[in-house]
C-alpha positions as CSV (number, residue, x, y, z in Angstrom):
1,M,-12.8,-27.5,71.6
2,N,-16.0,-29.5,71.5
3,V,-17.6,-29.1,68.2
4,K,-20.8,-27.8,69.8
5,E,-19.0,-24.9,72.0
6,L,-17.7,-23.7,68.4
7,F,-21.4,-22.7,67.3
8,D,-22.0,-22.0,70.7
9,L,-22.9,-17.9,70.0
10,T,-23.5,-17.5,74.3
11,G,-22.2,-14.3,75.7
12,K,-22.2,-12.6,71.7
13,V,-23.5,-9.5,71.2
14,I,-24.2,-9.5,67.6
15,L,-26.2,-6.4,65.1
16,V,-28.5,-7.3,62.2
17,T,-29.9,-4.3,59.8
18,G,-33.3,-5.6,58.3
19,G,-33.7,-7.5,61.1
20,A,-37.2,-7.6,60.9
21,G,-36.9,-8.7,56.8
22,N,-37.7,-12.0,55.3
23,Y,-34.2,-13.2,55.1
24,G,-33.7,-11.1,58.2
25,K,-36.0,-12.7,60.2
26,C,-34.6,-15.9,59.3
27,I,-31.0,-14.7,60.4
28,T,-31.9,-13.2,63.7
29,E,-34.3,-16.3,64.6
30,G,-30.8,-18.3,63.9
31,L,-28.4,-16.3,65.9
32,G,-30.6,-16.3,68.7
33,E,-30.9,-19.9,68.7
34,A,-27.4,-20.0,69.3
35,G,-27.0,-18.1,72.1
36,A,-26.8,-14.4,70.7
37,T,-28.1,-11.2,72.1
38,V,-29.4,-10.2,69.0
39,I,-29.8,-6.7,68.4
40,I,-32.1,-5.9,64.9
41,A,-32.2,-2.6,63.6
42,S,-34.7,-1.0,61.3
43,R,-35.4,3.2,60.2
44,N,-38.9,2.6,61.6
45,K,-38.5,1.1,65.0
46,E,-42.2,0.9,65.4
47,N,-41.7,-1.8,62.5
48,I,-39.3,-4.0,64.4
49,E,-41.5,-3.7,67.7
50,P,-43.4,-7.0,66.7
51,V,-40.8,-9.1,65.3
52,V,-38.8,-8.9,69.0
53,K,-41.7,-9.7,71.0
54,N,-42.5,-13.0,68.9
55,F,-38.7,-13.0,69.9
56,E,-39.0,-12.5,73.2
57,E,-42.0,-14.7,73.4
58,E,-39.6,-17.7,72.1
59,G,-37.2,-17.4,74.4
60,L,-34.9,-15.3,72.0
61,D,-32.5,-12.8,73.7
62,V,-33.1,-10.1,70.9
63,H,-33.2,-6.4,70.9
64,G,-34.8,-3.4,68.8
65,M,-33.0,0.0,68.1
66,Q,-33.2,2.3,65.7
67,V,-30.9,3.3,62.2
68,D,-31.1,5.7,59.0
69,Q,-28.1,3.6,57.7
70,G,-28.9,6.6,54.8
71,N,-28.1,8.8,57.5
72,H,-24.0,9.5,59.0
73,D,-25.6,11.1,62.2
74,S,-27.9,8.0,62.9
75,V,-25.6,5.7,62.2
76,M,-23.3,7.0,65.0
77,E,-26.4,7.6,67.5
78,L,-26.5,3.3,66.7
79,S,-23.4,3.0,67.4
80,K,-24.0,5.0,70.5
81,E,-26.7,3.3,71.7
82,I,-25.0,-0.2,71.5
83,I,-21.9,0.3,73.4
84,N,-24.1,2.5,76.5
85,K,-26.8,-0.6,76.4
86,F,-24.3,-3.9,76.1
87,G,-20.8,-2.6,75.9
88,K,-19.5,-4.3,72.7
89,L,-19.9,-5.9,69.6
90,D,-18.7,-9.6,68.6
91,G,-20.4,-9.5,65.1
92,F,-22.8,-7.3,62.6
93,I,-25.1,-8.6,59.7
94,N,-24.8,-5.9,56.7
95,N,-28.2,-7.1,55.8
96,A,-30.2,-3.9,54.9
97,V,-31.5,-2.4,51.7
98,S,-33.8,0.1,50.4
99,R,-35.2,-0.3,47.0
100,P,-36.8,2.7,45.7
101,M,-36.0,2.3,42.0
102,I,-38.6,0.4,40.2
103,G,-37.1,-0.6,37.1
104,Y,-35.0,0.5,34.4
105,Y,-37.1,3.4,33.4
106,A,-37.1,5.0,36.6
107,P,-36.2,8.3,37.1
108,I,-32.3,8.7,37.8
109,E,-32.6,10.9,41.0
110,K,-34.1,7.0,42.0
111,F,-31.1,5.5,41.4
112,S,-29.1,8.2,43.7
113,E,-31.3,7.5,46.4
114,S,-30.6,4.1,46.0
115,M,-26.7,4.2,46.3
116,Q,-27.5,7.0,49.6
117,V,-28.3,3.4,51.5
118,N,-27.4,0.6,49.3
119,A,-23.7,2.2,48.7
120,T,-22.9,5.7,50.6
121,G,-24.2,4.2,53.9
122,V,-23.2,0.5,53.5
123,M,-19.6,2.0,53.7
124,D,-20.3,3.9,56.5
125,I,-22.0,2.2,58.4
126,L,-20.1,-0.9,57.8
127,R,-16.8,0.8,58.9
128,E,-18.4,2.3,62.1
129,M,-19.0,-1.5,63.0
130,G,-16.4,-2.4,62.5
131,E,-14.3,0.2,64.9
132,L,-17.1,-1.2,67.4
133,I,-16.3,-4.8,66.9
134,G,-12.1,-4.0,67.3
135,Q,-12.1,-3.2,70.3
136,N,-12.9,-6.4,71.8
137,K,-9.0,-7.9,72.0
138,D,-11.1,-11.4,70.4
139,G,-12.2,-9.4,67.4
140,G,-15.4,-10.7,65.7
141,S,-17.3,-11.4,62.2
142,I,-18.9,-9.3,59.7
143,I,-21.4,-11.1,57.8
144,N,-22.7,-9.1,54.0
145,I,-25.9,-10.4,52.4
146,S,-25.5,-9.8,49.2
147,S,-27.5,-11.9,46.7
148,M,-26.2,-14.0,43.6
149,M,-27.9,-11.2,41.2
150,G,-24.6,-9.6,42.2
151,M,-22.7,-12.4,40.9
152,F,-24.8,-13.3,37.5
153,G,-27.7,-10.6,35.2
154,P,-31.0,-11.6,35.0
155,D,-32.9,-14.3,33.7
156,Y,-36.1,-13.6,32.4
157,S,-36.7,-17.3,31.7
158,N,-37.5,-17.6,35.4
159,Y,-41.1,-14.9,34.7
160,E,-42.4,-16.3,31.2
161,G,-46.2,-16.7,31.8
162,T,-46.5,-14.8,35.0
163,D,-46.7,-10.5,36.2
164,M,-42.8,-10.6,37.8
165,G,-39.6,-9.1,36.1
166,K,-41.2,-7.2,33.3
167,D,-38.7,-4.9,34.3
168,L,-36.2,-5.6,37.1
169,P,-34.3,-2.1,39.2
170,P,-30.6,-2.6,37.8
171,D,-29.7,-1.0,41.6
172,Y,-29.8,-4.2,42.7
173,F,-27.1,-5.7,40.7
174,F,-24.8,-2.9,41.1
175,H,-25.0,-2.9,44.9
176,N,-25.3,-6.3,45.6
177,A,-21.8,-6.9,42.7
178,G,-20.3,-4.1,44.6
179,L,-21.1,-5.4,48.2
180,I,-19.2,-8.7,47.2
181,N,-15.7,-6.9,46.9
182,L,-16.1,-4.7,49.3
183,T,-16.4,-7.7,50.8
184,R,-13.3,-8.4,50.0
185,Y,-11.0,-4.9,50.5
186,M,-12.7,-4.8,53.8
187,A,-11.2,-8.3,54.9
188,Q,-7.7,-7.2,54.0
189,N,-8.7,-4.1,55.3
190,F,-9.2,-5.2,58.8
191,S,-5.6,-7.5,59.2
192,G,-4.2,-8.1,61.9
193,K,-7.9,-6.8,64.1
194,N,-9.1,-10.6,63.9
195,I,-12.1,-9.3,62.5
196,R,-13.4,-11.3,59.9
197,V,-15.2,-10.0,56.8
198,N,-17.4,-12.7,54.6
199,C,-20.8,-12.5,52.4
200,I,-24.0,-14.7,51.7
201,S,-25.4,-14.6,48.0
202,P,-28.8,-16.0,48.3
203,G,-30.9,-17.5,45.8
204,G,-34.7,-17.4,45.8
205,L,-36.0,-17.5,49.1
206,F,-39.8,-19.2,48.8
207,N,-42.4,-16.2,49.9
208,N,-45.4,-17.6,48.3
209,Q,-44.2,-16.5,44.9
210,P,-47.0,-17.5,42.0
211,E,-47.6,-21.1,40.3
212,R,-45.0,-21.0,37.8
213,F,-42.4,-18.6,38.7
214,L,-41.9,-22.0,41.1
215,E,-41.8,-24.3,38.3
216,N,-39.8,-22.0,36.4
217,Y,-37.0,-21.2,38.7
218,T,-36.6,-25.1,40.7
219,K,-36.8,-27.6,37.8
220,K,-33.2,-25.1,36.9
221,V,-32.2,-26.2,40.9
222,P,-30.5,-30.0,41.5
223,L,-32.2,-29.3,44.8
224,K,-35.7,-28.9,42.9
225,R,-36.4,-26.1,45.0
226,M,-36.2,-22.3,46.1
227,A,-34.5,-21.9,49.5
228,N,-36.4,-22.2,52.7
229,S,-36.5,-20.3,55.6
230,D,-33.9,-22.6,57.6
231,D,-31.9,-22.4,55.3
232,I,-29.2,-19.4,55.9
233,K,-29.1,-20.2,60.1
234,G,-26.2,-22.6,60.0
235,L,-24.4,-20.9,57.2
236,I,-25.2,-17.7,59.3
237,V,-24.0,-18.9,62.7
238,L,-21.1,-20.9,61.2
239,L,-19.4,-17.6,60.2
240,A,-20.8,-15.9,63.1
241,S,-18.9,-18.7,65.3
242,K,-15.2,-20.0,66.3
243,A,-16.4,-22.5,63.9
244,G,-16.4,-20.4,60.8
245,E,-12.6,-18.7,62.3
246,Y,-10.4,-19.4,59.4
247,I,-13.3,-18.1,56.4
248,N,-12.2,-14.7,56.0
249,G,-13.1,-12.9,52.8
250,E,-15.3,-14.9,51.5
251,N,-17.9,-15.0,49.3
252,I,-20.5,-18.0,49.6
253,L,-23.7,-18.4,46.4
254,M,-26.0,-20.1,48.2
255,D,-28.4,-21.2,45.9
256,G,-29.5,-24.7,45.5
257,G,-26.6,-25.0,42.4
258,L,-28.8,-23.3,40.4
259,N,-25.6,-21.9,39.1
260,A,-23.2,-25.1,39.2
C-alpha cells in the first residue's frame, strides 16, 4: 500500500473528547486534515459550537456533541447519538480532563470530584467507546492523552522567577500516571478484537507563558523550544491510521527530548 494511503483517514469516524482545548484543537485539525469525520464532545456544547464552525470554514468534516464524562447516562447517550448519526465509530481520542483541585491543600473533596471524571469517568467512556469500535470488523484505534507529568514528578525549577507553579495539583500527576498503565491493560483486554490502545504523554505546549518560564523550560530541552500546535498532529494520525496498525499498548513521550 502506498504510504499516502497508509495515513489516509477518509471514511473514518473518530471521537475527540476535550476537542475544544489547546491540544484538542490540534488533534481535531490533524484528524480532519487526514480525511476523517471528527466528532468533538464536551460537557458544554455551546463552548464547542464556534470551534466546530471554524473547522467547517476550513473545509473539515467536524461535528459537535455533548457529554458529561462524569455521568454514566450522559456517556451512554453519546454512544447512542454516534450510532444514530454515523452508524459506527472507528477511533476515540481520550483527551478530556477536569481540574477541580487547584493545589496540594485544596479540600480533599476536590480530589474525589477530580477522580469522578478523570478516573471513573475515563474508565466508563473508554469501555463504552471501545464497545462501539469493537462492532467494526476492521476494529479501530483508541488514543489516550496523558502527560509527561504522569511519568515524572514536578520540576519546580521551571517556575523560578515566576508566579507559576507555587502549588501544583497532585490529582493531575495521579490520574495521568494511572492512564498510562490503563492503556496497557486495555490493549491486552481488547486482544483478538483488532482494537489498538496507545497513549501519548506530551511535554509543555507553548501557550504564551511568561518569558522567564519559557527561558527556564526551553534551556533544558535539546530542541530548545516548547511543543507547538503541529507537533502532536502527525503522531495522532500515525496512531489512528493504518500506518500505525502494529503499534499497540505503547506510551509515547513527546517532550522534545526534555527527559532524554
